[in-house]
N, C-alpha and C positions, 0 to 999 in steps of 0.2 A: 878526767876530774877534776871538778870543781874546788876552789878554797875558798875559805871564809873571807869576806869582804873587809873584816874589821878583827881585832884581836878580842879574846874574851875579856879582857880588861876592859877594853874600851866598850864594848856592849855591857858589860855590868854599871861602867860609870854612867851611862846612858839611862838603864834600868832604873838605878839610883835616884834620879830626878824626876821618876814617876810617881802620882800620888794615888792613882787608882789603886784598889784592892789587887794584891797579889799574891800568890805565892812564894814564901821565902823558905830558906834552910832554916832559920830560926823557929818558924811557924811550924814546920814539918818536924824538928827535934823535940818540941815543947808537947806533940802530941805521942812520941814513942813511950812506951810503956818498960819494953824489955829489950835486949839484943843478947843473942847467944850466938857460940859458934861450935861446928862441929868439924874435928880434923880426922881425915881418913887417908893416912901416908900423906901424899902431897897435895890432896885437896882441900881446901878449905869452904865450910859455908858457914854463911850469916843468915842468922833469921831474925827479923826485927817484928817485934810484935806490937801495934798500935794499942793506945788506950783502950779504942772499941772491940779490942780482940782480932782485927784482921793481920793477917800476917805476909810477909812477904819475904823471899830468900834471893842472896848473891851469892855467887861462887867465884874461887879463883884457883888457878893450879899452874906452876910454872912449865914451860915447854921442856926445859932440863931442869932434873933433879940437883944439879949443881946451883942452880938460882934460887934453892927453894929457902925461904926466910918466913917463919912464922907469923911476925908482925906486920910484915909486908902483905903476906895472904891474907890475913884478916882486914887490913886497911884496904885491900883491892876488894874483897869478897863484901864488906859494908858498903864501900860506894857502890857496888853492883847493885846491891839491895836499895840502898838510899835513893838511886837514880830511878827506880821505878816509882816509888813514892810522889814524884814531880808530876807525873802523868796524871796518877790518881787524886793527888789535892788540886790540880788543874782541873781536872773534869768536874769535880765538887764544888770549887769556888764559880766556875763557871756555870754549872745549875742554879746556884745560889742567886747569882746575878740574874739570871735569866728569869725567873720566877720574882724578883722584886718588882714591886713597883715603879713606875717610871716617873711618876709625878715629881716635880720638882719640891713639892711640899711632903711628900712621902718621906719617911724614915728611909735611911741607908739600908741596904741588905747586912743582913748580919755575917759579919767576916771573922768570929770568933776562931782561934787558932791560926789565923792571919795577921800578918803586919802590915803597915802602910809607909809607902817611901822607904823602905830600907832595902839595901843593896842584896840581892840574891846570894 
């Protein structure tokens, strides 16, 4: 199994120096309308609803009941759901950039909901 060449922190520092439009945590968070949790025994489900009505869900459950902690479960379930939004928002931004005019005199593509040059 191959391991990463650099640490996540080093990668994030490099990304922070880039100025092209990109998906950011703050940009995604700004589009979230609602977050709900469902608890069923040791299972925690997080449902994130975006402002446009689209929904994603994430879940978490400990392998051992002795490790159950509701707050931890909520955190892991939220992160599990949030990770799905990175891919979806990345696709949306790529689509917007691919249909934008290529001329240097043309206006930049719309990046509403995305930040520029901020660390992810």
